[in-house]
C-alpha positions as CSV (number, residue, x, y, z in Angstrom):
1,X,34.0,50.8,-42.7
2,X,34.4,48.1,-40.1
3,X,31.1,47.2,-38.3
4,X,31.1,45.6,-34.9
5,X,29.7,42.1,-35.1
6,X,28.6,40.9,-31.6
7,X,29.5,37.2,-31.2
8,X,26.7,34.9,-30.4
9,X,26.8,31.3,-29.3
10,X,26.3,28.7,-32.0
11,X,23.6,27.2,-29.7
12,X,20.0,28.0,-30.4
13,X,18.4,28.9,-27.1
14,X,15.0,28.0,-28.3
15,X,16.0,24.7,-29.8
16,X,14.2,21.7,-28.1
17,X,16.5,19.6,-25.9
18,X,17.9,16.5,-27.4
19,X,18.2,13.2,-25.6
20,X,21.9,13.8,-25.0
21,X,21.2,17.2,-23.3
22,X,18.5,15.6,-21.2
23,X,20.8,13.0,-20.0
24,X,23.4,15.6,-19.0
25,X,20.7,17.4,-16.9
26,X,19.2,14.3,-15.4
27,X,19.2,13.9,-11.6
28,X,21.2,11.0,-10.1
29,X,18.6,9.4,-7.8
30,X,21.3,7.5,-6.0
31,X,23.6,10.4,-5.2
32,X,23.7,11.5,-1.5
33,X,21.5,14.4,-0.8
34,X,23.5,17.7,-0.6
35,X,22.6,19.8,2.3
36,X,22.9,22.8,0.1
37,X,20.3,21.4,-2.2
38,X,17.9,21.1,0.8
39,X,18.6,24.7,1.8
40,X,17.9,25.9,-1.7
41,X,14.6,24.1,-1.9
42,X,11.6,24.7,0.3
43,X,10.3,21.1,0.0
44,X,11.7,17.8,-0.9
45,X,10.7,17.3,-4.5
46,X,8.0,14.9,-5.2
47,X,10.2,13.7,-8.1
48,X,12.4,12.2,-5.4
49,X,9.6,9.7,-4.6
50,X,9.0,8.9,-8.3
51,X,11.1,9.3,-11.4
52,X,8.3,10.8,-13.4
53,X,8.0,7.7,-15.7
54,X,4.5,6.8,-14.6
55,X,1.1,8.4,-15.2
56,X,0.6,9.5,-11.7
57,X,3.7,11.6,-11.2
58,X,5.8,14.1,-13.2
59,X,2.6,15.6,-14.6
60,X,3.2,19.0,-13.2
61,X,0.0,19.0,-11.2
62,X,-0.1,21.5,-8.3
63,X,-0.1,20.5,-4.7
64,X,-3.7,21.7,-4.4
65,X,-4.7,19.2,-7.1
66,X,-2.8,16.3,-5.5
67,X,-4.4,17.2,-2.1
68,X,-7.9,16.8,-3.5
69,X,-6.8,13.6,-5.2
70,X,-5.6,12.1,-2.0
71,X,-8.6,13.4,-0.1
72,X,-10.9,11.7,-2.7
73,X,-9.1,8.3,-2.2
74,X,-9.4,8.6,1.6
75,X,-13.1,9.3,1.2
76,X,-13.5,6.3,-1.0
77,X,-11.9,4.3,1.7
78,X,-14.2,5.6,4.3
79,X,-17.1,4.7,2.1
80,X,-15.8,1.2,1.9
81,X,-15.6,0.9,5.7
82,X,-19.3,1.8,5.9
83,X,-20.4,-0.6,3.1
84,X,-18.6,-3.6,4.6
85,X,-20.9,-3.3,7.7
86,X,-24.1,-3.8,5.7
87,X,-25.3,-7.0,4.1
88,X,-26.8,-5.3,1.0
89,X,-23.5,-3.6,0.2
90,X,-20.9,-6.0,1.4
91,X,-20.7,-7.9,-2.0
92,X,-19.6,-4.8,-3.8
93,X,-15.9,-5.2,-2.7
94,X,-15.1,-6.7,-6.2
95,X,-16.4,-3.6,-7.8
96,X,-14.3,-1.3,-5.4
97,X,-11.2,-3.3,-6.2
98,X,-11.8,-3.2,-10.0
99,X,-12.3,0.6,-10.0
100,X,-9.1,1.0,-7.9
101,X,-7.1,-1.3,-10.2
102,X,-8.2,0.6,-13.3
103,X,-7.8,4.2,-11.9
104,X,-5.1,4.0,-9.2
105,X,-3.4,1.2,-11.1
106,X,-3.4,1.5,-14.9
107,X,-4.6,5.0,-15.3
108,X,-2.4,6.6,-12.6
109,X,0.5,4.1,-13.3
110,X,0.4,2.9,-9.7
111,X,2.1,5.9,-8.4
112,X,2.0,7.6,-6.1
113,X,0.8,5.1,-3.5
114,X,0.8,4.8,0.3
115,X,4.3,3.2,0.4
116,X,5.8,6.3,-1.2
117,X,3.7,8.3,1.2
118,X,5.3,6.3,4.0
119,X,8.8,7.2,2.7
120,X,7.8,10.8,2.5
121,X,6.8,10.6,6.2
122,X,10.2,8.9,7.0
123,X,12.1,11.7,5.1
124,X,10.3,14.3,7.2
125,X,11.1,12.4,10.4
126,X,14.7,12.4,9.5
127,X,14.8,16.1,9.0
128,X,14.2,16.5,5.3
129,X,11.7,19.0,4.3
130,X,9.0,17.5,2.2
131,X,5.7,18.6,0.7
132,X,3.1,17.7,3.4
133,X,0.7,16.5,0.7
134,X,3.1,13.7,0.1
135,X,2.6,12.4,3.7
136,X,-1.2,12.8,3.7
137,X,-2.0,9.5,2.1
138,X,-0.2,7.4,4.7
139,X,-1.1,9.6,7.7
140,X,-4.8,9.8,6.6
141,X,-5.1,6.1,6.5
142,X,-4.3,5.8,10.3
143,X,-7.5,7.4,11.6
144,X,-9.5,5.8,8.8
145,X,-8.2,2.4,9.9
146,X,-8.8,3.2,13.6
147,X,-12.4,3.9,12.8
148,X,-13.3,1.2,10.2
149,X,-10.3,-1.4,10.2
150,X,-8.0,-2.2,7.3
151,X,-10.6,-1.5,4.6
152,X,-7.9,0.3,2.6
153,X,-6.1,-3.1,2.2
154,X,-9.3,-5.2,1.6
155,X,-11.4,-2.9,-0.5
156,X,-9.3,-0.1,-2.2
157,X,-5.6,-0.9,-2.4
158,X,-4.7,-1.3,-6.1
159,X,-1.6,-3.3,-5.2
160,X,-3.7,-5.8,-3.4
161,X,-6.3,-5.8,-6.2
162,X,-3.8,-6.9,-8.8
163,X,-2.7,-9.8,-6.7
164,X,-6.3,-10.8,-5.9
165,X,-7.4,-10.9,-9.5
166,X,-4.4,-13.0,-10.4
167,X,-5.0,-15.6,-7.7
168,X,-6.3,-19.0,-8.6
169,X,-7.9,-20.6,-5.4
170,X,-7.0,-24.1,-4.3
171,X,-3.7,-24.3,-6.3
172,X,-1.4,-23.9,-3.3
173,X,-2.3,-25.0,0.2
174,X,1.0,-24.3,2.1
175,X,1.6,-21.3,4.4
176,X,-2.0,-21.5,5.8
177,X,-1.2,-22.1,9.5
178,X,-1.0,-19.5,12.3
179,X,2.7,-20.3,12.6
180,X,3.2,-19.6,8.9
181,X,1.4,-16.2,9.3
182,X,3.6,-15.3,12.2
183,X,6.8,-16.1,10.3
184,X,5.7,-13.9,7.3
185,X,4.8,-11.2,9.7
186,X,8.4,-11.4,11.1
187,X,9.7,-11.1,7.5
188,X,7.6,-8.0,6.9
189,X,8.8,-6.5,10.1
190,X,12.5,-7.1,9.0
191,X,11.8,-5.6,5.6
192,X,10.3,-2.6,7.3
193,X,13.4,-2.1,9.4
194,X,15.5,-2.4,6.3
195,X,13.4,0.2,4.5
196,X,13.8,2.6,7.4
197,X,17.5,2.1,7.6
198,X,17.8,2.6,3.9
199,X,16.0,5.9,3.9
200,X,17.9,7.1,6.9
201,X,21.4,6.2,5.6
202,X,21.0,7.0,1.8
203,X,18.1,9.6,2.0
204,X,17.0,8.2,-1.4
205,X,13.9,6.3,-2.6
206,X,15.4,2.9,-3.7
207,X,12.1,1.1,-3.9
208,X,10.9,3.1,-6.8
209,X,13.7,1.7,-8.9
210,X,12.7,-1.9,-8.4
211,X,8.9,-1.5,-7.6
212,X,7.3,-4.4,-9.5
213,X,3.8,-2.9,-9.4
214,X,4.9,0.3,-11.2
215,X,6.5,-2.0,-13.8
216,X,3.2,-3.9,-14.1
217,X,1.0,-0.7,-14.4
218,X,3.4,1.1,-16.8
219,X,5.1,-1.8,-18.6
220,X,8.5,-0.4,-18.3
221,X,11.4,-0.6,-15.8
222,X,14.6,1.2,-15.1
223,X,16.5,-2.1,-14.8
224,X,16.2,-5.8,-15.2
225,X,15.5,-6.3,-11.4
226,X,12.1,-4.7,-11.7
227,X,11.1,-7.2,-14.5
228,X,12.3,-10.1,-12.4
229,X,10.4,-9.0,-9.3
230,X,7.3,-8.6,-11.5
231,X,7.7,-12.1,-12.7
232,X,8.0,-13.4,-9.2
233,X,5.0,-11.3,-8.1
234,X,2.8,-12.7,-10.9
235,X,3.8,-16.3,-10.3
236,X,3.5,-16.2,-6.6
237,X,0.1,-14.4,-6.7
238,X,-1.4,-17.1,-8.9
239,X,-0.5,-19.7,-6.3
240,X,-0.8,-17.7,-3.1
241,X,-3.4,-15.2,-1.9
242,X,-1.8,-11.7,-1.8
243,X,1.9,-12.8,-1.3
244,X,3.2,-9.2,-1.4
245,X,0.7,-8.1,1.3
246,X,1.6,-11.1,3.6
247,X,5.4,-10.9,3.3
248,X,6.5,-7.4,2.1
249,X,4.0,-4.6,2.4
250,X,4.9,-2.2,5.2
251,X,1.6,-0.4,5.0
252,X,-0.4,-3.5,6.0
253,X,2.0,-4.3,8.8
254,X,1.8,-0.8,10.3
255,X,-2.0,-0.4,9.9
256,X,-2.4,-3.8,11.5
257,X,-0.8,-2.4,14.7
258,X,-3.7,0.0,15.0
259,X,-6.1,-2.8,15.9
260,X,-4.3,-3.2,19.2
261,X,-5.3,0.4,20.2
262,X,-8.3,0.6,22.6
263,X,-11.3,1.7,20.8
264,X,-10.0,0.7,17.3
265,X,-12.4,-1.2,15.0
266,X,-12.0,-5.0,15.3
267,X,-13.8,-8.1,14.0
268,X,-14.9,-10.7,16.7
269,X,-17.3,-13.5,17.1
270,X,-20.4,-13.2,19.4
271,X,-19.6,-16.0,21.9
272,X,-23.3,-16.8,22.6
273,X,-23.9,-17.5,18.9
274,X,-20.5,-18.9,17.7
275,X,-20.5,-22.8,17.5
276,X,-16.8,-23.1,16.6
277,X,-17.2,-24.3,13.2
278,X,-14.7,-23.8,10.3
279,X,-16.9,-21.5,8.2
280,X,-15.0,-18.3,9.1
281,X,-11.6,-20.1,8.8
282,X,-12.4,-21.4,5.2
283,X,-13.8,-18.0,4.1
284,X,-10.7,-16.0,5.3
285,X,-8.4,-16.0,2.3
286,X,-5.8,-13.7,3.9
287,X,-5.5,-16.2,6.8
288,X,-6.3,-13.7,9.5
289,X,-8.4,-16.6,10.8
290,X,-6.5,-19.8,11.4
291,X,-7.6,-23.2,12.9
292,X,-6.0,-24.4,16.1
293,X,-7.5,-27.7,17.1
294,X,-11.2,-27.4,17.8
295,X,-11.5,-23.6,17.5
296,X,-10.3,-20.9,15.3
297,X,-8.1,-17.8,16.1
298,X,-8.9,-14.4,14.6
299,X,-6.0,-12.0,14.4
300,X,-7.2,-8.5,13.6
301,X,-3.6,-7.5,12.9
302,X,-3.9,-9.5,9.8
303,X,-7.5,-8.9,8.9
304,X,-8.2,-6.8,5.8
305,X,-11.9,-6.2,6.6
306,X,-13.0,-7.9,3.4
307,X,-16.1,-9.0,5.2
308,X,-16.2,-12.6,3.8
309,X,-16.3,-14.1,7.3
310,X,-19.2,-11.8,8.3
311,X,-21.0,-12.8,5.1
312,X,-20.5,-16.5,5.2
313,X,-21.3,-17.2,8.9
314,X,-24.6,-18.9,9.0
315,X,-25.0,-18.1,12.6
316,X,-24.4,-14.4,12.2
317,X,-21.8,-14.5,14.9
318,X,-19.1,-12.4,13.2
319,X,-19.4,-8.6,13.7
320,X,-17.5,-5.4,14.0
321,X,-16.8,-4.1,17.4
322,X,-14.5,-1.5,19.3
323,X,-11.3,-2.9,20.9
324,X,-12.1,-3.5,24.5
325,X,-11.5,-6.0,27.3
326,X,-14.5,-8.0,25.8
327,X,-13.4,-7.7,22.1
328,X,-9.6,-7.6,21.8
329,X,-7.2,-7.5,18.7
330,X,-7.2,-11.3,18.8
331,X,-10.3,-13.4,19.3
332,X,-11.0,-17.2,19.8
333,X,-13.9,-18.5,17.8
334,X,-15.4,-21.1,20.1
335,X,-18.6,-22.1,21.7
336,X,-19.8,-19.8,24.4
């Protein structure tokens, strides 16, 4: 008697995927975004802001979990903004940076970060649906910076922390003048325009493929460019204070613009107390304070609210104020 033998595929549906199958299913991050793909998905996948190779992403965590994670980081930044205003807690900045470097950097793999959050925001502005949690980090820093200054940059940012701990003071004295700071600010602005155009035209996250910080925190890169940029970052950070922050970072540039808004937090000298010495100029490693002849110029757009000038001023002239006609985004430190 003939029995019917149903034919089954030779492939075992329960068999774990091999490397070749994974490669076949992998997403081409440089391929143009298909409108049908956008229609099929309710949100722009967070994987599009990270390839899942770092500890911070690709872990399958829910949006609710990521929301509380970002909210905790913003709260940590607010705490820093409060502590920098008091003499007894101002010296804890190094502790904040170390905690950030360990947790946000090496534990989380440096990803996600505000730069990726900025790109999420750009995707949204260009009509691509994104998970709103992905925009929260960058957008949340705007009111925090308005109220407390750029304390994210000076106290919490793990990218800045890595550069700061690599820096060896006194090894490189170039690029210290106000003109040099203005040139580097123009470079940052040009790179920000390039980033916006890249996102608008390609609708891809190109930065993640060459991000030197992700290479540093995860010790792996998708290409040789990432390793080369990491080498450049390390060498430049040894001889120059926070080179990425000064010449590349779009977050610091955008947050710096907030100091120009009336009512925003700004640092300024008290004219009745200031004696136009060089103390604040010397203590400002980020060169937000530069010397111009017999007086110093403080540019809050570059200030990272580290509090060093407030701590070192022997006259107690430096303090935090609100942007007004009396205390603007740029101040001159000279005798009243």
